C-alpha positions as CSV (number, residue, x, y, z in Angstrom):
1,M,129.7,18.5,-24.9
2,E,131.1,22.1,-25.8
3,K,129.7,23.1,-22.8
4,I,131.4,21.3,-21.0
5,D,134.6,21.5,-23.2
6,E,134.8,25.2,-22.7
7,F,134.1,24.9,-19.2
8,R,137.2,22.5,-19.0
9,E,139.5,25.1,-20.8
10,K,138.2,28.0,-18.4
11,L,139.1,25.8,-15.1
12,K,142.7,25.5,-16.4
13,E,143.1,29.2,-16.5
14,D,142.4,29.5,-12.9
15,L,142.7,26.6,-10.1
16,G,142.5,28.5,-7.4
17,S,139.1,27.8,-6.9
18,W,138.6,24.2,-8.7
19,E,136.9,22.9,-6.2
20,E,133.9,25.4,-6.0
21,K,134.0,25.8,-9.6
22,A,133.5,22.4,-10.6
23,F,130.9,21.8,-7.8
24,G,129.0,25.2,-9.2
25,F,129.5,23.8,-13.1
26,A,127.6,20.0,-12.0
27,C,124.6,21.8,-9.8
28,D,124.0,23.7,-13.2
29,L,123.8,21.1,-15.2
30,A,121.5,19.1,-12.3
31,R,119.2,22.4,-12.2
32,G,118.8,22.2,-16.4
33,L,118.7,18.3,-16.4
34,A,116.2,18.2,-13.4
35,K,113.8,21.3,-15.0
36,E,113.6,19.4,-18.3
37,I,112.9,15.7,-16.5
38,L,109.8,17.1,-14.6
39,E,107.9,19.3,-17.1
40,E,108.3,16.2,-19.1
41,L,106.7,14.4,-16.6
42,D,104.1,17.0,-16.4
43,D,103.1,16.6,-20.1
44,K,103.4,12.9,-19.2
45,L,101.3,13.2,-16.2
46,M,98.2,15.4,-18.5
47,L,98.0,12.3,-20.7
48,E,97.5,10.1,-18.0
49,K,95.3,12.1,-15.6
50,A,91.7,10.9,-14.8
51,T,88.8,12.2,-17.2
52,N,86.8,14.1,-14.6
53,M,90.0,16.6,-14.4
54,K,90.2,19.5,-16.5
55,V,93.7,21.6,-16.9
56,V,92.5,25.2,-15.4
57,G,96.4,27.0,-16.6
58,F,99.7,26.5,-15.8
59,K,102.0,28.1,-13.1
60,E,105.2,28.6,-12.4
61,H,106.8,27.2,-9.3
62,W,110.6,27.7,-7.9
63,L,112.1,25.1,-6.0
64,T,115.1,24.5,-3.5
65,T,116.6,21.6,-4.3
66,I,120.2,19.8,-3.2
67,F,121.8,21.6,-6.4
68,G,120.1,24.7,-5.7
69,D,117.2,26.5,-6.9
70,I,115.3,25.7,-9.9
71,R,111.8,27.4,-11.5
72,I,109.5,24.6,-13.0
73,K,106.0,25.0,-15.0
74,R,103.2,22.9,-14.5
75,R,100.0,22.6,-15.1
76,L,96.8,23.1,-12.6
77,Y,93.9,20.9,-12.6
78,R,90.8,21.2,-11.2
79,D,88.7,17.6,-10.1
80,K,85.0,16.5,-10.4
81,N,84.9,18.3,-6.9
82,G,85.9,21.4,-7.7
83,N,89.6,21.2,-6.3
84,Y,92.6,22.2,-7.1
85,R,95.8,20.0,-7.6
86,F,99.2,20.1,-9.1
87,L,99.5,16.5,-10.1
88,L,103.8,17.1,-10.8
89,D,103.9,18.7,-6.9
90,E,102.0,15.4,-5.6
91,K,104.2,13.0,-7.8
92,M,107.1,14.7,-6.3
93,G,105.8,14.5,-2.7
94,L,106.2,18.3,-2.2
95,D,103.7,19.6,0.6
96,K,101.4,21.8,-0.4
97,G,102.6,24.8,-1.2
98,S,106.3,24.3,-0.4
99,H,109.6,25.5,-1.8
100,V,111.8,23.4,-0.3
101,S,112.1,19.9,-2.2
102,P,112.2,16.7,-0.1
103,K,115.3,15.9,0.1
104,V,116.2,19.2,1.1
105,K,113.2,18.6,3.8
106,E,114.9,15.3,5.2
107,L,118.4,16.8,5.5
108,A,117.4,20.0,7.3
109,I,115.1,17.8,9.9
110,L,117.6,15.8,10.4
111,A,119.8,18.6,11.3
112,S,117.3,20.3,13.5
113,T,117.5,17.5,15.8
114,R,121.3,17.8,16.4
115,Y,121.8,21.3,15.5
116,T,119.7,24.7,16.6
117,F,117.3,25.7,13.6
118,R,120.0,29.5,13.1
119,E,122.8,26.7,13.2
120,V,120.9,24.2,10.5
121,E,120.3,27.9,7.9
122,Q,124.5,28.3,8.4
123,N,126.0,24.9,7.8
124,I,123.5,24.6,4.9
125,K,125.1,28.0,3.0
126,A,128.2,27.0,4.5
127,I,128.4,23.8,2.2
128,F,125.8,24.6,-0.7
129,P,125.6,27.9,-2.8
130,W,122.2,27.9,-1.6
131,G,120.1,27.8,1.6
132,I,117.2,28.1,3.4
133,S,116.0,29.7,6.7
134,H,116.1,29.0,9.8
135,T,112.7,29.9,9.8
136,T,111.7,27.5,7.1
137,V,113.4,24.7,9.1
138,H,111.4,25.3,12.2
139,N,108.2,25.2,10.2
140,L,109.2,22.3,8.5
141,S,110.5,20.5,11.7
142,G,107.3,21.4,13.5
143,K,104.9,20.2,10.1
144,V,106.5,16.9,10.8
145,A,106.3,16.5,14.6
146,G,102.7,17.2,14.4
147,S,101.4,14.9,12.0
148,Y,103.3,12.6,14.0
149,I,101.9,13.3,17.4
150,A,98.8,13.8,16.0
151,E,98.8,10.0,14.4
152,E,99.9,8.6,17.5
153,E,97.1,10.2,19.3
154,K,95.3,8.2,17.2
155,E,96.6,4.9,17.4
156,V,96.8,6.0,21.7
157,N,93.3,6.4,21.7
158,A,92.5,3.4,19.2
159,L,94.7,1.3,21.3
160,F,93.3,2.2,25.0
161,E,89.9,3.2,24.2
162,D,88.8,1.1,21.7
163,G,90.8,-1.7,22.2
164,V,92.2,-1.8,18.1
165,I,95.6,-3.8,18.6
166,P,98.6,-2.5,16.4
167,E,100.2,-5.1,14.0
168,T,103.2,-6.1,15.5
169,E,106.9,-7.6,14.2
170,G,106.2,-9.9,17.3
171,K,109.7,-10.5,18.5
172,V,110.1,-12.3,21.8
173,L,112.7,-12.0,24.0
174,P,113.5,-13.7,27.7
175,Y,114.1,-10.7,28.7
176,L,113.5,-6.4,27.7
177,V,115.3,-3.7,29.5
178,I,113.6,-1.0,29.9
179,E,114.4,2.4,31.5
180,A,113.4,6.0,32.2
181,D,114.2,9.5,33.8
182,G,113.2,13.3,33.0
183,V,115.6,16.1,31.9
184,N,114.0,19.6,32.7
185,I,114.6,22.5,30.2
186,A,113.5,26.3,30.3
187,L,110.9,27.8,29.4
188,Q,109.9,30.5,27.4
189,R,106.4,32.7,26.9
190,E,104.7,30.0,29.3
191,E,102.8,30.5,32.5
192,E,105.9,27.9,34.1
193,G,109.5,28.6,34.2
194,R,110.4,25.0,33.5
195,A,108.9,21.5,32.3
196,E,110.2,18.0,32.3
197,V,111.0,16.1,29.1
198,K,110.5,12.5,29.9
199,V,112.4,9.7,28.5
200,G,112.4,6.1,28.0
201,I,115.1,3.4,26.3
202,A,114.3,-0.2,25.7
203,H,116.7,-2.1,25.0
204,E,117.5,-6.4,24.3
205,G,120.8,-6.4,26.2
206,W,124.0,-5.7,25.8
207,Q,126.5,-6.4,23.2
208,E,130.8,-6.0,23.9
209,I,132.4,-3.9,21.0
210,S,135.2,-4.2,22.4
211,K,137.6,-4.9,25.8
212,N,135.2,-3.3,28.5
213,R,133.3,-1.6,25.9
214,Y,129.9,-2.1,25.5
215,K,126.4,-1.0,23.6
216,L,123.2,-1.4,23.9
217,K,121.2,-4.2,21.5
218,E,118.2,-2.9,19.5
219,K,117.8,0.3,21.6
220,S,114.5,2.4,21.1
221,V,113.8,5.2,22.6
222,Y,110.8,7.5,23.3
223,S,110.2,11.2,24.8
224,G,107.9,13.5,24.8
225,I,106.2,16.3,27.5
226,M,103.7,14.6,29.0
227,H,102.1,13.4,32.5
228,G,102.8,9.8,33.4
229,D,100.3,7.1,32.0
230,R,100.4,9.0,28.6
231,F,103.8,8.5,28.3
232,W,103.6,4.8,29.4
233,E,100.9,4.5,26.6
234,G,102.7,5.9,23.8
235,F,105.8,3.7,24.8
236,S,104.3,0.9,25.3
237,L,102.1,1.5,22.3
238,S,105.9,1.7,20.4
239,L,107.4,-1.1,21.9
240,A,103.8,-3.4,21.1
241,K,104.3,-2.8,17.6
242,K,108.3,-4.6,17.6
243,Y,107.5,-7.0,20.5
244,D,104.9,-9.7,21.3
245,L,104.9,-7.8,24.7
246,P,102.5,-11.8,26.0
247,R,105.9,-13.7,25.8
248,I,108.3,-11.4,26.8
249,G,109.9,-13.8,29.6
250,K,111.3,-10.4,32.1
251,V,110.4,-6.8,31.7
252,I,112.6,-4.9,34.1
253,V,112.7,-1.5,34.4
254,G,114.9,1.0,36.0
255,G,114.7,4.9,37.3
256,D,115.8,7.0,39.6
257,G,112.7,6.6,42.1
258,A,110.8,8.9,40.1
259,S,106.9,8.3,40.8
260,W,105.6,8.3,37.5
261,V,109.0,5.6,36.6
262,K,107.8,3.2,39.5
263,E,104.4,3.6,38.2
264,G,104.6,3.2,35.0
265,A,107.3,-0.3,35.9
266,E,103.6,-1.6,37.5
267,L,101.6,-0.6,35.1
268,V,104.0,-2.6,32.4
269,G,104.3,-5.6,35.0
270,G,107.9,-4.9,35.3
271,L,110.8,-5.8,37.4
272,Y,111.4,-2.3,38.9
273,Q,115.1,-1.8,39.9
274,L,116.9,1.8,41.1
275,D,119.7,2.5,39.3
276,R,123.0,2.0,41.0
277,F,123.9,5.2,40.5
278,H,121.3,6.8,42.3
279,L,121.7,4.7,45.0
280,K,125.3,5.3,45.7
281,R,125.1,8.9,45.3
282,A,121.5,9.0,48.0
283,L,123.9,6.7,50.3
284,H,127.0,8.9,50.2
285,Q,124.8,12.2,50.7
286,G,123.8,10.7,53.8
287,L,126.4,9.0,54.8
288,A,128.9,10.7,53.5
289,N,132.4,9.0,54.2
290,D,131.5,6.8,57.2
291,P,132.5,2.9,55.9
292,L,128.9,1.8,56.5
293,V,128.3,2.8,52.6
294,V,129.3,-0.4,51.9
295,E,127.6,-2.6,54.0
296,V,124.2,-0.9,53.6
297,Y,125.1,-0.8,49.7
298,E,126.1,-4.6,49.6
299,S,122.5,-5.0,52.1
300,C,120.8,-3.2,49.3
301,I,121.2,-5.2,46.1
302,T,120.9,-8.5,48.0
303,G,117.6,-7.4,49.3
304,E,118.3,-7.5,53.0
305,I,115.7,-4.5,53.7
306,T,115.2,-5.1,57.4
307,K,119.0,-4.8,57.7
308,V,119.4,-1.8,55.7
309,D,116.7,-0.3,57.9
310,R,118.4,-1.4,60.6
311,L,121.6,-0.1,60.2
312,L,120.7,3.5,59.3
313,I,118.4,3.6,62.6
314,E,121.5,2.8,64.6
315,A,123.8,4.9,62.2
316,Q,120.9,7.9,62.9
317,E,120.9,7.2,66.8
318,K,125.0,7.8,66.9
319,A,124.8,11.2,64.5
320,D,124.6,14.5,65.1
321,S,121.3,16.2,65.0
322,D,122.3,17.5,61.2
323,K,124.0,14.0,59.8
324,A,120.9,12.5,61.8
325,K,118.6,14.3,59.2
326,E,120.6,13.2,56.1
327,I,120.4,9.7,57.4
328,M,116.4,10.3,58.0
329,R,116.3,11.5,54.8
330,L,118.1,8.5,53.0
331,R,116.4,5.8,54.6
332,G,112.9,7.6,53.5
333,Y,114.5,7.5,50.3
334,L,115.5,3.8,50.7
335,M,112.3,2.6,51.9
336,E,110.2,4.6,48.7
337,N,112.7,2.5,46.5
338,C,112.6,-0.7,48.4
339,Y,111.4,-3.0,46.1
340,G,113.7,-1.7,43.7
341,L,116.9,-1.9,45.4
342,R,117.7,-5.9,45.1
343,D,119.5,-6.7,41.9
344,Y,117.5,-7.7,38.7
345,R,120.3,-10.0,38.2
346,L,119.7,-12.1,41.4
347,E,115.8,-12.9,39.8
348,V,116.5,-12.6,35.9
349,D,117.9,-15.5,33.9
350,G,120.5,-14.7,31.4
351,G,124.2,-14.6,29.7
352,G,125.4,-10.9,30.2
353,L,123.3,-8.9,31.9
354,R,124.6,-5.8,33.1
355,G,123.5,-3.2,35.8
356,L,121.7,-0.5,34.9
357,G,121.7,2.8,34.2
358,A,122.0,3.7,31.0
359,I,119.4,6.5,30.7
360,E,122.1,8.9,32.4
361,G,123.8,9.1,29.7
362,N,121.1,8.4,26.8
363,V,119.2,11.8,28.6
364,D,122.2,13.9,28.1
365,K,123.3,13.0,24.3
366,L,119.8,12.9,23.4
367,I,117.9,15.7,24.8
368,A,120.0,17.8,27.2
369,D,122.5,18.3,24.3
370,R,119.8,19.3,21.8
371,M,116.8,21.1,24.2
372,K,119.2,22.2,27.3
373,K,122.4,23.7,26.7
374,R,123.7,26.7,25.7
375,G,121.1,28.9,27.0
376,M,118.2,27.7,24.6
377,S,114.3,27.5,26.1
378,W,111.2,26.6,24.6
379,T,107.6,26.7,24.4
380,K,105.9,23.6,25.4
381,R,104.6,22.7,22.0
382,G,108.0,23.3,20.8
383,A,109.9,21.1,23.2
384,D,107.6,18.1,23.1
385,R,107.8,18.2,18.9
386,M,111.8,18.4,19.5
387,A,111.1,15.3,21.2
388,R,109.1,13.3,19.2
389,L,111.4,14.4,16.2
390,I,114.3,12.9,18.5
391,S,112.8,9.9,19.3
392,L,111.6,9.3,15.6
393,R,115.3,9.7,14.2
394,E,116.7,7.2,17.1
395,R,114.4,4.4,16.1
396,G,115.1,5.0,12.3
397,D,111.4,5.9,11.3
398,L,112.3,9.8,10.8
399,N,113.0,10.0,7.0
400,T,109.8,8.2,6.8
401,W,107.8,10.7,8.3
402,V,109.4,13.6,6.5
403,K,108.2,11.5,3.2
404,Y,105.0,10.2,4.2
405,Q,103.4,13.1,6.6
406,N,100.5,13.6,4.6
407,K,99.7,10.5,3.6
408,P,96.7,8.3,6.3
409,R,98.1,5.3,7.9
410,S,96.4,2.2,8.8
411,I,95.1,1.6,11.8
412,P,94.1,-2.2,12.5
413,S,90.8,-3.4,12.0
414,R,88.4,-2.9,14.8
415,E,87.6,-6.9,14.6
416,K,91.3,-6.8,16.7
417,A,89.2,-4.8,19.2
418,L,89.0,-6.0,23.0
419,P,86.6,-7.5,24.6
420,K,84.0,-5.1,26.8
421,G,82.2,-5.9,29.8
422,D,83.0,-8.5,32.3
423,Q,85.0,-10.4,30.3
424,Y,87.7,-8.1,31.9
425,Q,87.1,-10.1,34.8
426,H,88.0,-13.3,33.4
427,R,91.7,-15.2,34.4
428,D,92.9,-18.1,32.9
429,N,96.4,-20.1,33.8
430,A,98.9,-18.0,31.3
431,A,101.8,-18.4,33.8
432,W,103.0,-15.0,32.1
433,L,100.0,-13.5,32.9
434,S,100.7,-14.0,36.4
435,A,104.3,-14.2,36.5
436,S,104.9,-11.1,34.7
437,L,101.6,-8.7,35.1
438,P,100.7,-8.1,38.5
439,A,99.4,-4.8,37.4
440,L,95.9,-6.3,36.4
441,H,95.2,-7.5,39.9
442,G,96.4,-4.6,41.5
443,P,95.3,-0.8,42.8
444,H,95.5,0.2,38.4
445,S,93.3,-2.6,37.4
446,D,90.7,-0.7,36.4
447,R,92.4,1.8,34.3
448,P,91.5,1.5,30.2
449,W,95.5,0.4,29.3
450,V,95.5,-2.2,31.7
451,R,92.7,-3.5,30.3
452,I,94.5,-3.3,26.8
453,L,97.3,-5.4,28.9
454,W,94.6,-8.1,29.6
455,A,93.9,-8.4,25.8
456,L,97.5,-8.5,25.2
457,A,98.2,-11.3,27.8
458,H,95.2,-13.3,27.1
459,G,95.5,-12.8,22.9
460,N,91.8,-12.3,22.8
461,R,90.9,-10.3,19.3
462,E,87.2,-10.7,20.0
463,T,85.2,-7.8,19.5
């Protein structure tokens, strides 16, 4: 208390910087208290240690915390296998050799998903009387992302190669909306100059938050740099942990016409929808200000494909050569997406359904703002890691991975593995299967992860 009284009198003498001084004083107290508590905990851990662990000495270790740097003295142990361990570090959740506390690590990695690594360094130093370097922020983020990617790869292989079904929350819905798109980012130190970050969002519909303003309900995000099949494997794995996929009434998949999005819609048995933004843009590019745009658009959204083609052929025959080429390109685009022109709301029952197109804003806010703008460039590995961290942040799982990145995850027992061999050829009368999973009997039916969908749809868990 004497120390507090002394500080109070000094503060009265100079109130020009009272906030900084009071904050610094509080941090001094917190550092002293933390050092005392941690070293007491190290004493307790020594008394509780296993009999086959031997204390071989003490080591000092400095640690950057949210209230500044502290230096702690803790015991070094050797276990029966000859491994050296710091029980206090393990209890605190410190990475091996790390000088950053778990909370500082959590804050730095979260900030790195929105700001550059240098900006994170500058912002931390502007707020606190201490800091960590941008290199440290980069390394911390990379380790967490690398841990997540490695674990997801194990789960994907377990599901799509061995047929291990993940545990699920089991949510059941009348419909699930999925939208996917890609954004190109600049690369450095790579053979290619650019790479595409694939982004997918899934949601349960729309919720009105004010007049004519809506937000997506229960939005899930998945992103990364990978080929199309791998993207849909990872995204479907993520969704399978949340939803009882066989019991979803309809899956609507929206996109801009990219082949990997359309293939994904087929693979997940979804109803493909060309989003209206890209449809309107294509019509205006091909027909310019021609009043025919309105009639063609209305024919598209009602699914009158033959009429659409007839109208465009007639316009093409009347146009000059340059405009005829534009119309021909438009015809090709619409015919390539003919199965996604009809408005999905004509086939899906449900109140409050709205047009698709949310992916455009999400790509911009989720990926482009952090990874494309301000002249940034990436390695493929670094870009993929950042995209994965952003996905974790949006799903609310980032802090969990920051805290437990080095702890093993539990993969479901192989008692839940898929049937093999000829059993894949059997069909039952499941209405959901016949209505919602055409991929199981289409051109992709021999792909491993389509076989997973078969097992999910039939509920088969035999080995």
